[in-house]
N, C-alpha and C positions, 0 to 999 in steps of 0.2 A: 455468655462467657460463664455466667452461674451454673447453667445446665451442664457445660462441660466438665466443670470441677464436681459438680455432684455424680455424674457419671463415672468420672475418673475415680472417684473415692468408692463407689459402689463395685468397680470392677478393678480395683487395685490388686486384688489377689491374683487375677488372671494375668494382668500387666507383668506382675512379679514372676509368674511361671514362664511367660513368653521371654522376659530378659534372660532368665536363667538358662532356658531352652536355647536361645541364640548363642550364649557364651559357650555352652557345652558342644554345641554343633561346631562353632569355630575351631575348637581344640580336639575335636574328636579324633581319636587314633593318633594323636601327636605324642611323641615320646616325651618331649619338653612341656608339653601343655602351655600353661598360663606363663611360663618363663619367657616364651616368645613374645609376649607384649613388652618385655624389657630388652630382650635380644635385637627385635627388629628395628627399634629406633636407634640403638646403639651401633649396629652394623651398618645401617644406611648413612649414620652419622660419620663413621670411619671413612666409608667409601667417598662420600660428598667432601667431607672436610679435606681429605687428601688431595682430591682433584683441585677444589678451589683455592687451597691453602698454598698448594705449590705451583699449579699451572697457571691460575689467574691472578695470584699474589694479592688477595684482598687485604686490606690493612685493617684488620679488626682484632682486637685484644680479646683473647680467650675465645677464639672462633669456634670451638667445639660447642660450649655452652650456647652462643650466639645461634648456631645453626640448630641445635636441639630444641631450643625454645620454640623457634619458629616452626620446625618440623612437626612437633607433637600437635599445635594447634592445627595446622593445615592438614595432617593426616586424620586427625579426629573429624574435622570436617568433611574431607573427602569420603571416609569410610561410611559415617553415619548417613550422609546424604545419598551415597550410592545405594546402601542397603534399604534405607527408607522409601527410595524411588521404586523399588520392585516389591515392596512389602505388600501392597493390595493385590497385585497380579499373582504373586506366589502363594496368596492366601485365598485365591478365588473361590476354591472349591468349599472352604469353611465359611467364607461369607455368604455363599448361596444357600447353605444348609441350616445356619445358626444366626440368630438375631443378635448381633454384637455391635458395640460402638466401634466403627470402622477405624477411628483415628487411633485406637489402641494398637494396631499393627505398625505404623511408621513411628509412633511413639516408642514402641518396644525395641525397634532397631536402633534408634537414636540412643536410648538408655543403655543398651547393651554395648554399644561403641563407646559411651562415655565411661562404663565400668572399666573397658580395656584401656581407655585413657589414663584411668587412675592408676591402674597397673603399671602403666608405661612411665609414670613419673618417677619410679625407682631409678630409671636410666639417668634422669637429671641428677638425683642425689648422688648416684655413683660418680658421674662426671664432676660435680661440684667438689667431691671428695679427691678424685684424682688430680684435677687441676688446682686444687687448693684455693678455690675461689672465695672470697670473704663473703661470709653469710652475715645478713643484719636481720634485726626483727621484723622488717618490712616484708621478708620472705612468706610470713604466716598469713599474708593478703593473697598469696597465690589462688585461694579459690575464687576471687572476684573475676578475673578474667574467664576462668573455667565455667563460672555460671553464665556469663555473657555468650560465650560461644554455644554453651548449651541451649540456650534460648534461641540463638540464630539458627542452630541446626534443627531444633523441633520445628520452627517455623517453615524453614526450608524443605525439610523432609515432608511435612504435610503437603506443600505446593508441588513438590516434584513427584510425590506418589499419585496426585490427581492428574498430573500432566502425562505420567507414563501410561495411565490406563486409557487415556483418550488419544494420545499421541505416542505410538510406539517408538517412534523415530527419536524419541528423547533417550532411549536407552543407550543410543550410539552417539548422539550428539552431545550428552553431558560429559563424556570422556574429553572431548575437545575443550569444553568449557573450563573443565578442571585443570587441564594443562595451561590455557590460558591464565586462569586464577593463580596457580602456581607462581608464574612469572610476574603477576602483579602484586604478589605478596612478598615482602623483603624476608625471605627464608634464608638464603644463603648469600646475598649481596648487600652491600652497606647502602642505606638510604641516600647518605650524604653525596654519592657519586651521581645521583640523578639529577637531570635538569629541573627547573622549576616547573615547567609545564607537564612533564612526566610525573612529578610528585603530586601535583594537584589533581591528576587522574587517579593516581594509587590510592589516594585518601578517599576516593569514593567507595573503596573496597573495605567491607566491615573487618575482614581478617587482618587488615593493616593495623587498625586501631587495636584489636585484641592482641595481637602478637606484640605490638609496641608496649601495651600494659603489661603483659605477661613478661616480656624480656626485661623490662625495667625494674619490675618486682623481684624476680629472681636473679638476675644478673647484676644489675647495679644498685639494688637496694633503693631505688627511688620510689617514694610515696606517689601513688596515683591521684591526680588531681580531680576536683569535682567535674570540671569539663569533660576530662578522659572518661570518667565513669557515666556522665550523662551521655555522651556519644555512643559509647559501647552498648549501654542499656537500650538506649532508643533504637538501635540497629535491630537488636534482639527482641524488643517488645514489638516493634513494627513487623518484623518478620512473622511472629507468632499470630498477631491481629490479621494480617493478610492471609497466612495460612490457614486460620480457622474460617474465615469467610468464604475462601475459595472451596475449601474442604466441605463445608455444610451446605453449600449450594450445589455441589457436583456428587456428593457421596451416594445419594438415592438412585441414581442412574449407573452406579458402577456394575451391577449385575448384568447390564446390558452389553458390556464391553468385555467382561471377563469369559 
């Protein structure tokens, strides 16, 4: 772990360049550019809120904020892990020519997605103002769940980038997994409507705990408990540890499969 941190510090300049490049590529030739980071979650929220508020009649106060808080966390996880999964494959020509720490590539994809998430937080501020949601000092703790989901995504990005190199079918299977994960995360439905056995299964999903914390901080002004912090941090830390172990064992053979 210490060696990883030393390498990270040594190549921090390269990492910064890769993150900036990914962000620029994402909005290249776009008229609105970074504004889409705010517009995308807002437009999706309007569509989903319209459908579920009127057709399914979920009894949730301030449903737009409820939906948006879950949507931003899930979208970040989906985008960052999808990009990280293909990072080694898409950088194959560079990896074959230059000696670099290979974990830089999935890490840069995760961090660029995280920057996009930070831009997207403006959507929540806009909706808080529109819905006149009461804001408490607890809202300043919002970086906590964002930090935990960042840890989770870094670890999962490392794992998926390895799997994609050795098993290209992952590029297709992962989309199915993300769809299942979306329904296993309480983004647009109330948890209280679930039977106890379903809730026990959903609690195995790390995003459930992170969304729960983020929503409580932003929407309800509830101070996160020590138990909630430990659960979220444990999922993130375990993800990174497993990711680094798998990546370090398999990275030397990447060139044979690229």
